[in-house]
C-alpha positions in Angstrom: -0.8 -14.8 -19.3 2.2 -15.6 -16.9 2.6 -14.5 -13.4 5.4 -12.1 -14.6 3.5 -10.3 -16.8 0.2 -9.9 -14.9 1.6 -8.7 -11.9 2.3 -5.1 -13.6 -1.0 -5.2 -15.3 -2.9 -5.9 -12.0 -0.9 -3.1 -10.3 -1.9 -0.5 -13.2 -5.5 -1.6 -13.0 -5.6 -1.2 -9.3 -4.1 2.4 -9.8 -6.8 3.3 -12.0 -9.7 2.2 -9.6 -8.1 3.9 -6.9 -7.5 6.9 -8.6 -11.2 7.1 -10.2 -12.3 6.7 -6.7 -10.2 9.4 -5.4 -11.5 11.7 -8.2 -14.8 11.9 -6.4 -13.1 13.8 -3.7 -10.9 16.1 -5.5 -11.7 19.7 -6.3 -12.5 20.4 -10.0 -9.4 22.1 -10.5 -6.0 21.0 -9.3 -3.0 23.2 -9.1 -0.1 21.5 -10.7 2.9 24.1 -11.1 3.9 26.4 -8.5 6.4 29.4 -8.8 9.1 30.4 -6.5 6.6 32.2 -4.3 4.4 29.4 -3.8 1.3 30.6 -6.0 0.1 28.3 -8.4 0.7 29.1 -12.3 -1.1 26.2 -13.8 -4.5 24.4 -13.1 -5.8 21.3 -14.5 -9.1 19.2 -14.3 -8.9 16.2 -11.7 -9.4 13.8 -14.8 -6.1 15.0 -16.0 -4.6 12.6 -13.3 -6.3 9.5 -15.0 -4.4 10.5 -18.2 -1.0 10.5 -16.4 -1.7 7.4 -14.7 0.1 5.2 -17.3 3.2 7.1 -17.6 5.3 5.4 -14.9 4.0 1.8 -16.1 5.0 2.8 -20.1 8.4 3.9 -18.6 8.6 0.7 -16.4 7.8 -1.5 -19.6 10.1 0.5 -21.9 13.1 -0.4 -19.5 12.5 -3.7 -18.7 11.3 -5.1 -22.0 14.0 -4.2 -24.2 15.3 -6.4 -26.9 18.9 -7.5 -26.9 
């Protein structure tokens, strides 16, 4: 694996490690959506954040590795 491909993989793995460590300190339910009055309308589990972690990487990968 060359250096150009290894940097995003290391960043993604590092993000998972930091986020997994942070989930120990988060409450069980996290508000994700707030209405105009500032009240929470949608809650999710703290482990839901781990599912959303690869999304920015996948978007980055999609735009940087297009076939021409």
